[in-house]
C-alpha angles and dihedrals in degrees: 000000000000131000091249092062091072091053090050090055092050094049094045108110091210094056113123091232093062087055089055089050091054091048091050090051090050090050090051092050089048092049092051092046092051090047090054095046091046092052092051092046092046091053094049104034104028138249101298094068090039091056091048091051089047091054092045089050093050091050092051093045092050090049093050091046090052089049092051091050090051092047095049092045090051091049092051092048090048092050093049091047089053092048091049093050091046092051092049 
């Protein structure tokens, strides 16, 4: 195995880690949008609805973060399995 092989995996658009990066970007955009909507609703409707939206936003963010951790862990496990089978 050469040093250039690791670079080829990172630049491959079908690599599972690039999917995790896209999902992380989508989660960040969703977080920023919900923050913006929450701030507008909090100004208009009052703090009770704003607190509810904040809790909902945190639950969604934690769920997405957990999914990303599982996806990246699965991708790492898949990569190590492939490397082991290629070495055998």
